[in-house]
C-alpha positions, 0 to 999 in steps of 0.5 A, spaced: 385 144 519 378 146 519 373 141 516 368 143 512 361 139 511 356 139 505 349 138 507 345 137 501 338 136 500 335 135 493 327 135 491 325 134 484 318 137 482 313 136 477 310 143 476 305 141 470 300 138 475 303 140 483 306 133 483 312 132 487 316 126 488 323 125 491 329 122 487 332 120 493 333 124 498 340 122 501 345 126 503 351 127 498 358 127 499 363 132 498 369 136 499 370 144 500 376 148 499 377 156 500 381 160 493 381 167 492 376 168 498 371 165 495 369 157 497 368 152 492 365 145 493 366 139 489 359 134 491 357 127 489 350 125 489 347 119 490 341 121 484 337 115 481 331 116 477 326 111 479 322 108 472 316 111 474 320 118 474 323 115 467 316 114 464 313 121 467 319 124 463 318 120 457 310 122 457 312 129 457 313 132 463 317 137 466 322 136 472 325 141 476 331 138 481 332 144 486 339 142 490 340 146 497 347 146 499 349 148 507 356 149 508 358 148 515 365 149 517 365 143 523 370 145 529 372 141 534 372 145 540 367 150 539 360 151 536 360 149 528 360 155 524 355 156 518 359 158 512 353 159 507 347 156 503 346 156 496 340 153 491 342 151 485 335 148 480 335 145 474 329 143 469 330 136 465 325 135 459 324 130 454 324 131 447 320 126 444 321 128 437 329 128 438 329 122 443 334 127 447 334 129 454 334 136 455 338 138 463 338 146 464 341 150 470 336 155 471 342 159 476 346 160 469 342 159 463 347 153 461 343 147 458 346 140 456 342 135 451 344 127 452 341 121 449 339 117 455 337 118 463 344 115 465 347 120 462 343 125 465 343 122 473 351 121 471 351 129 469 347 131 475 351 127 480 357 130 480 358 137 481 365 140 481 367 147 483 361 150 485 362 156 488 358 158 494 
């Protein structure tokens, strides 16, 4: 059985002031599987927002979170094989009127609303059945 390795890099950028900051650029863990000819991944990321980033969001700064996934088939006796690369981008905003955070997946247009930054971190930390 081949082992699949998921390499993840992510970067949050503030588009308003062209300021970029790393949210927590550690590699995530996950597993990938093949279903009906499509590779899917379940990924867990070590994502935490710093206090300065939370203050910036609550001050009206919009963050874009870019997740870059690289799927590599790790083979014992042959060179590793690159299977694919995927980039997912999310927009994170805070609405001062409703006191809620919104997270939009820019690839799909799907948007969710959450009341705390911990919910946002938890939502972005676990990605299930991501097609590659």
